[in-house]
C-alpha positions as CSV (number, residue, x, y, z in Angstrom):
1,M,-0.2,-0.1,-0.3
2,G,1.5,3.3,-1.3
3,L,2.0,6.3,1.6
4,P,-1.2,8.7,1.3
5,V,-0.7,12.2,-0.3
6,T,-0.4,13.7,2.9
7,D,3.2,11.9,3.9
8,Q,4.5,12.4,0.6
9,L,4.0,15.5,-0.2
10,R,5.5,16.2,3.3
11,Y,8.8,14.2,2.2
12,W,9.1,16.2,-1.7
13,G,8.6,19.0,0.7
14,I,11.1,18.6,2.8
15,A,13.1,17.0,0.1
16,A,13.5,20.8,-1.8
17,V,14.2,22.1,1.5
18,V,17.4,20.0,1.3
19,F,18.1,21.3,-1.6
20,F,17.4,24.7,-1.6
21,L,19.4,25.1,1.7
22,V,22.3,23.3,0.0
23,M,22.4,25.6,-2.6
24,W,22.5,27.4,-0.1
25,V,25.2,26.9,2.0
26,L,27.6,25.0,-1.0
27,G,26.5,27.2,-3.3
28,D,30.9,28.0,-3.9
29,V,31.8,24.5,-3.8
30,L,29.4,22.9,-6.1
31,L,30.1,25.5,-8.9
32,P,32.7,23.2,-11.1
33,F,30.1,19.9,-10.1
34,I,27.6,21.3,-12.0
35,L,29.6,23.1,-15.0
36,G,30.6,19.9,-15.6
37,G,27.4,18.4,-15.2
38,A,26.6,20.4,-17.8
39,I,28.8,20.2,-20.1
40,A,28.4,16.4,-19.5
41,Y,24.7,16.7,-20.3
42,C,25.5,18.5,-23.1
43,L,28.1,16.6,-24.9
44,D,25.7,13.6,-24.0
45,P,24.2,13.2,-27.8
46,V,27.9,13.3,-29.8
47,A,28.9,10.3,-27.4
48,D,25.4,8.5,-28.3
49,R,26.4,9.5,-31.6
50,L,29.7,8.4,-31.8
51,E,28.8,5.0,-30.2
52,R,26.1,4.4,-33.3
53,M,29.2,4.8,-35.1
54,G,30.7,1.9,-33.5
55,L,32.7,2.7,-31.3
56,S,32.7,2.8,-27.5
57,R,32.1,4.9,-24.6
58,A,35.0,5.3,-22.6
59,L,36.8,5.6,-26.4
60,A,34.0,7.8,-28.0
61,T,35.2,9.9,-24.7
62,A,38.1,9.8,-25.4
63,V,37.6,11.6,-29.1
64,I,35.8,13.9,-27.5
65,T,38.0,15.0,-25.0
66,L,40.5,15.5,-27.5
67,G,38.5,17.7,-29.5
68,G,37.3,19.6,-26.5
69,I,41.3,20.6,-25.2
70,V,41.6,21.2,-29.0
71,V,39.1,23.6,-28.9
72,F,39.9,25.4,-26.0
73,V,43.4,25.8,-26.2
74,I,42.5,27.5,-29.6
75,L,40.3,29.8,-27.6
76,F,42.7,30.6,-24.8
77,L,45.6,31.1,-26.9
78,L,44.0,32.9,-30.0
79,V,40.1,34.4,-28.8
80,V,40.8,35.6,-25.5
81,P,43.3,37.4,-25.5
82,T,41.8,39.3,-28.7
83,L,38.5,39.5,-26.9
84,V,39.6,41.0,-24.0
85,N,41.9,43.9,-25.2
86,Q,39.4,45.1,-27.2
87,A,36.7,44.9,-24.5
88,V,39.2,47.0,-22.0
89,Q,40.2,49.2,-25.3
90,L,36.1,49.5,-25.6
91,F,35.7,50.6,-22.3
92,E,38.9,53.1,-22.8
93,V,36.9,54.9,-25.5
94,A,33.8,55.5,-24.8
95,P,34.2,58.9,-23.0
96,Q,35.5,60.3,-26.7
97,L,32.6,58.4,-28.4
98,F,30.4,59.9,-26.3
99,R,32.2,63.7,-27.5
100,D,31.8,63.0,-30.8
101,L,28.4,62.4,-30.6
102,Q,27.6,65.6,-28.4
103,A,29.9,67.3,-30.9
104,F,28.0,66.0,-33.3
105,L,24.6,66.6,-32.0
106,S,26.1,70.1,-31.0
107,A,26.6,71.0,-34.3
108,R,23.1,69.7,-36.0
109,F,20.3,70.3,-32.6
110,P,22.2,73.1,-30.1
111,D,19.4,74.0,-28.8
112,L,18.5,70.2,-27.8
113,L,22.6,70.1,-25.9
114,D,22.6,74.1,-24.0
115,T,25.1,73.8,-21.3
116,E,22.6,73.4,-18.7
117,S,20.7,70.7,-20.9
118,T,19.8,67.2,-18.9
119,L,21.1,65.6,-21.8
120,R,24.5,67.2,-21.9
121,Q,25.0,66.6,-19.0
122,T,23.9,63.2,-19.0
123,L,26.4,62.7,-22.0
124,N,29.8,64.0,-20.1
125,G,29.3,61.7,-17.6
126,L,28.0,58.8,-19.3
127,G,30.9,58.1,-20.8
128,E,33.8,59.0,-18.2
129,T,31.2,56.2,-16.0
130,I,31.7,53.8,-18.2
131,Q,35.2,54.8,-18.4
132,A,36.1,53.9,-15.0
133,R,33.6,51.5,-13.5
134,G,34.2,49.3,-16.9
135,G,37.6,49.3,-16.8
136,D,37.9,48.9,-12.5
137,F,35.5,46.1,-13.1
138,L,37.9,44.5,-16.1
139,N,40.5,44.9,-14.3
140,S,39.2,43.7,-10.6
141,I,37.9,39.7,-13.0
142,L,41.8,39.9,-14.3
143,S,44.0,40.5,-11.2
144,S,41.4,38.6,-8.9
145,A,40.8,35.5,-11.3
146,A,45.1,35.5,-11.9
147,G,45.9,35.6,-7.8
148,L,42.8,33.4,-6.7
149,L,43.0,29.4,-6.2
150,N,40.0,28.5,-7.4
151,I,39.8,29.5,-10.6
152,V,43.1,28.0,-10.9
153,M,41.0,25.1,-9.4
154,L,37.2,25.4,-11.3
155,F,39.5,24.9,-14.9
156,V,41.3,21.4,-13.5
157,I,38.1,20.5,-12.3
158,V,35.2,20.8,-14.3
159,P,37.3,18.9,-16.8
160,V,37.5,16.4,-14.7
161,V,34.1,15.7,-13.5
162,A,32.5,16.4,-16.5
163,V,34.7,13.5,-18.3
164,Y,34.0,11.4,-15.4
165,L,30.2,12.2,-15.8
166,L,29.9,11.8,-19.6
167,L,31.8,8.3,-19.2
168,D,29.2,7.1,-16.9
169,W,26.1,8.9,-18.1
170,D,24.0,6.8,-18.8
171,R,24.6,4.0,-16.7
172,M,24.1,7.2,-14.1
173,I,20.3,7.9,-15.7
174,A,20.1,4.3,-15.6
175,R,20.5,3.9,-11.2
176,I,18.3,7.1,-10.9
177,D,15.9,5.0,-12.4
178,E,15.7,1.9,-10.6
179,M,15.5,5.2,-7.4
180,L,12.6,5.6,-8.6
181,P,9.0,5.1,-6.3
182,R,7.5,2.5,-8.4
183,D,4.0,3.4,-8.0
184,H,5.0,6.9,-9.6
185,A,7.3,6.2,-12.6
186,P,5.5,6.2,-15.2
187,V,4.7,9.3,-14.5
188,L,8.1,10.8,-13.2
189,R,9.7,9.3,-16.2
190,D,7.1,10.8,-18.1
191,L,7.3,14.7,-16.8
192,A,11.3,13.9,-17.1
193,G,11.7,13.1,-20.7
194,Q,9.3,16.2,-21.4
195,I,12.4,18.1,-19.8
196,D,14.7,17.3,-21.0
197,N,12.9,17.7,-24.6
198,T,12.6,21.3,-22.5
199,L,16.4,21.6,-22.0
200,A,17.6,20.0,-24.7
201,S,16.1,22.4,-26.9
202,F,16.6,25.3,-25.2
203,I,20.9,25.1,-24.5
204,R,21.4,22.5,-26.9
205,G,19.4,24.1,-29.8
206,M,19.7,27.9,-28.8
207,G,23.7,27.3,-27.3
208,S,24.3,26.6,-31.0
209,V,22.1,29.0,-32.1
210,C,23.9,31.9,-29.9
211,V,27.5,30.2,-30.6
212,I,26.8,30.1,-34.4
213,L,25.3,33.9,-35.4
214,G,27.8,35.3,-32.1
215,T,30.9,34.0,-34.2
216,Y,28.9,35.0,-37.4
217,Y,28.4,38.9,-36.1
218,A,32.7,38.6,-35.1
219,V,34.0,37.9,-38.0
220,A,31.5,39.5,-40.7
221,L,31.9,42.7,-38.9
222,M,35.8,42.0,-38.6
223,L,36.1,41.6,-42.0
224,V,34.5,44.7,-42.7
225,G,37.0,46.0,-39.6
226,L,35.0,47.5,-37.2
227,Q,37.5,48.6,-34.5
228,F,35.1,46.5,-31.5
229,G,33.9,43.5,-34.2
230,L,34.8,40.4,-32.2
231,V,33.2,42.8,-28.8
232,V,30.1,43.2,-30.2
233,G,29.9,39.7,-32.0
234,F,30.2,37.8,-28.4
235,V,28.1,40.5,-26.3
236,A,25.2,40.1,-29.6
237,G,25.1,36.0,-29.3
238,L,25.6,36.3,-26.0
239,V,22.0,38.2,-25.7
240,T,20.5,36.1,-28.8
241,F,18.3,33.7,-26.3
242,I,16.1,36.3,-26.2
243,P,14.4,37.2,-29.1
244,Y,15.4,40.5,-31.1
245,V,17.2,41.5,-28.3
246,G,20.6,40.0,-29.5
247,A,19.5,41.4,-33.1
248,I,18.9,44.4,-31.1
249,I,21.9,44.7,-28.5
250,G,24.7,43.7,-31.0
251,G,23.2,46.1,-34.0
252,V,23.2,49.4,-32.0
253,L,26.1,49.1,-30.5
254,A,28.1,48.4,-34.4
255,I,25.6,50.7,-36.3
256,G,26.9,53.0,-33.9
257,L,30.4,52.5,-33.8
258,A,30.7,52.5,-37.5
259,L,29.2,55.6,-37.6
260,F,31.7,56.8,-35.3
261,Q,34.5,55.1,-37.8
262,F,32.9,55.6,-40.9
263,W,31.7,58.3,-40.4
264,G,30.9,59.1,-44.8
265,D,31.5,55.6,-45.6
266,W,27.6,55.2,-46.3
267,I,28.0,51.7,-47.6
268,S,30.1,50.2,-44.7
269,I,27.7,51.6,-42.8
270,G,25.3,49.9,-44.8
271,I,27.3,47.2,-45.0
272,V,27.3,46.7,-40.6
273,G,23.2,47.3,-40.7
274,A,23.0,44.3,-43.0
275,I,25.5,42.1,-41.6
276,F,22.7,41.8,-39.1
277,A,19.7,42.0,-41.3
278,I,20.7,38.8,-42.6
279,G,22.1,37.0,-39.2
280,Q,18.5,37.2,-38.4
281,M,17.5,35.9,-41.1
282,I,18.8,33.1,-40.8
283,E,18.4,33.1,-36.9
284,G,14.4,33.3,-38.0
285,N,14.2,30.8,-41.2
286,V,17.4,28.3,-40.8
287,L,18.9,28.2,-37.7
288,T,15.8,28.5,-34.9
289,P,13.6,25.7,-37.0
290,K,16.2,22.8,-37.1
291,L,18.3,23.5,-34.4
292,V,15.6,24.5,-31.8
293,G,12.2,23.5,-32.9
294,S,9.1,25.3,-33.5
295,S,8.0,24.8,-29.9
296,V,10.9,25.2,-26.8
297,G,8.3,25.3,-24.1
298,L,10.8,28.3,-22.0
299,H,9.6,31.7,-22.5
300,P,11.9,34.0,-22.4
301,V,9.8,36.0,-19.6
302,W,10.0,32.8,-18.1
303,L,13.6,32.4,-18.4
304,L,14.4,35.8,-17.6
305,L,12.3,35.5,-14.4
306,A,14.5,33.1,-13.1
307,L,18.3,34.3,-13.3
308,S,16.9,37.0,-11.3
309,V,15.1,34.8,-8.7
310,F,17.7,32.3,-8.5
311,G,21.2,34.4,-9.9
312,S,19.8,37.3,-6.6
313,I,19.3,34.5,-3.5
314,F,22.4,32.5,-5.3
315,G,24.2,34.0,-6.9
316,F,26.1,33.0,-9.9
317,V,25.7,29.2,-9.2
318,G,21.2,30.0,-9.1
319,M,21.8,31.1,-12.2
320,L,23.5,28.6,-13.0
321,V,20.7,26.0,-12.1
322,A,17.6,28.9,-13.5
323,V,17.1,27.0,-16.7
324,P,16.9,23.7,-15.6
325,L,15.0,24.4,-13.4
326,A,13.0,27.1,-14.8
327,A,12.4,24.0,-17.4
328,A,11.2,21.5,-14.8
329,L,8.9,24.0,-12.8
330,G,7.3,25.1,-16.0
331,V,7.3,21.6,-17.2
332,L,5.2,21.2,-13.6
333,A,3.2,23.3,-13.7
334,R,1.5,22.2,-17.7
335,F,1.3,18.7,-15.7
336,A,-0.5,20.5,-12.3
337,L,-3.0,21.9,-14.7
338,G,-3.6,19.0,-16.3
339,Q,-4.3,17.2,-13.6
340,Y,-6.3,20.5,-12.3
341,K,-8.8,20.3,-15.5
342,D,-8.8,16.4,-14.7
343,S,-10.3,17.3,-11.5
344,R,-13.6,18.0,-9.6
345,L,-12.4,20.9,-8.8
346,Y,-13.3,22.3,-12.1
347,R,-14.9,20.3,-13.6
348,G,-17.8,20.1,-10.9
349,I,-21.0,18.3,-10.4
350,S,-22.9,19.6,-13.7
351,M,-19.7,18.7,-16.4
352,Q,-19.7,14.9,-14.6
353,R,-22.8,14.7,-15.0
354,E,-22.8,14.9,-18.6
355,D,-20.3,12.8,-19.6
């Protein structure tokens, strides 16, 4: 005989409280393991495909690990230093960019930028604030990262955890399945499958879209000759998971920089705008339908709410677990809504009589 519903809810509630307490107390300690698990989850389909091609699980893991090392070395030696240098330079030239904007507006709209106007004072302070705060922020990150043993350990532990989890992923899932309550195992498997489909569509699909579009924007803008093209491409690709926001932020930033750098060369400015227009066409017609699918099941507003809430409570670790928790809560909410519509509370006596 199964446990009463009230007892089950009590036990599951206690488990949820323990989970959040562990996240609260041991968040920094769990960070490399959460990152390693996320990497293993994203790479598991690649390992499964290599297994279908005839490789063993160990050999597939070894191939993925070697490929990951090559990609990491290339990024660390070529892309990351250039990205950091361009970001620092962008913060340094921000005051000059705002002064140029002020001069441009003064020449064409002299009444708009009166010495006592709010707009003039805002432009005067905005560039200096970006330079001071942005430069200090980047320098503090770099200096602290170079001096903290935790960062070094992060780069050591995360790959090791990812490799071990990727190697034992199928066995680990099988063991978890064996531990499910037998009475509720079919329902839990169905809910877990829905959560996995949502995560696969969003993390793997949107992650691939972000990487592809970010690379496209960065390479295309650098080929045009935009001075901070790599930074703009990185920013645009990073926020592509929010529909249209990545293109708007990246496009406004790129076109604004192009206006200062290529003023008078309208062809180059038009090419910069066309790069983002083409990127949106590729995303909407090719990348998102192929890699993400027509329905992700994770609304951007719901995702932003989860990132804000869990990030404010648990810090960076909370932001990492926000996406899977948002997917799980979304699936559970839909399941609860379905149960409610099938219940007597929703259907009432009249609908039962009609049935």
